[in-house]
C-alpha positions in Angstrom: 88.8 11.6 127.3 85.0 11.2 127.0 83.7 8.4 124.7 80.1 8.1 123.5 80.2 4.5 124.7 80.9 5.6 128.3 77.2 6.0 129.0 76.3 2.5 127.8 76.6 -0.2 130.4 75.5 -3.8 130.4 73.8 -6.2 132.9 73.7 -10.0 133.0 70.4 -11.7 133.1 69.3 -15.3 133.0 66.3 -16.2 130.9 63.4 -17.9 132.7 63.3 -20.9 130.3 67.0 -21.5 130.4 68.2 -21.6 134.0 71.9 -21.7 133.1 71.7 -19.0 130.5 73.7 -15.8 130.7 72.5 -13.0 128.5 74.4 -9.7 128.5 72.1 -6.8 127.6 72.8 -3.1 127.2 70.9 -0.9 129.6 70.5 1.7 126.9 69.9 1.7 123.2 71.6 3.9 120.6 69.6 6.4 118.6 70.8 4.6 115.4 69.2 1.3 116.6 65.8 3.1 117.1 66.1 4.9 113.7 66.8 1.5 112.0 63.5 0.2 113.2 61.4 3.1 111.8 60.5 1.1 108.6 59.7 -2.1 110.5 56.0 -2.9 110.8 54.4 -4.8 113.7 55.1 -4.7 117.4 56.7 -8.2 117.5 59.0 -7.4 114.6 60.1 -4.2 116.3 60.6 -6.0 119.6 62.8 -8.8 118.0 64.8 -6.3 116.1 65.5 -4.1 119.1 66.2 -7.1 121.4 68.7 -8.5 118.9 70.5 -5.1 119.0 70.4 -4.8 122.8 71.7 -8.3 123.5 75.5 -8.0 123.4 76.3 -11.6 124.1 74.9 -14.9 125.4 76.1 -18.4 126.2 73.8 -20.3 123.8 75.4 -23.0 121.7 74.4 -24.8 118.5 74.0 -28.6 118.2 77.8 -28.9 117.7 78.6 -26.9 120.8 79.7 -23.8 118.9 78.7 -20.4 120.3 75.6 -19.0 118.6 76.0 -15.5 117.5 73.5 -12.9 118.7 71.5 -12.6 115.5 67.8 -11.8 114.8 67.2 -15.3 113.4 68.2 -16.8 116.8 66.4 -14.3 118.9 63.3 -15.2 116.9 63.6 -18.8 118.2 63.4 -17.8 121.9 60.1 -18.6 123.7 57.9 -15.5 123.9 58.2 -15.5 127.7 61.9 -15.1 127.4 61.7 -12.4 124.7 59.3 -10.5 126.9 61.7 -10.8 129.8 64.5 -9.2 127.7 62.0 -6.6 126.4 61.4 -5.2 129.9 64.7 -3.4 129.5 63.6 -1.8 126.2 59.9 -1.3 126.6 60.2 2.5 126.9 61.9 2.7 123.5 59.2 0.6 121.9 56.5 2.8 123.4 58.2 6.0 122.1 58.3 4.5 118.6 54.6 3.6 118.7 53.7 7.1 119.9 55.8 8.6 117.0 54.0 6.3 114.5 50.6 7.5 115.8 51.5 11.2 115.2 52.9 10.8 111.7 
């Protein structure tokens, strides 16, 4: 049986600012996730939105020690260097969207 999810794999990375971090990211992004960014303006907003969709899990905790969910509001709190590190995996998708914006 072939499943759409078969082509989506993940990799584990550690963010430069958080040596003990483990961030699991998808190596691909779904068409739906790209479509959902079409109305978003601004490169940083697009980047945060896509990064929050590509990050599948992480080991960040809140002040009480509870797992922080992977949500846009928490991705926005990362240092820019770490966001850029995550974005290396999705840079081709951001460029494709920017090119589409220029032609419409």
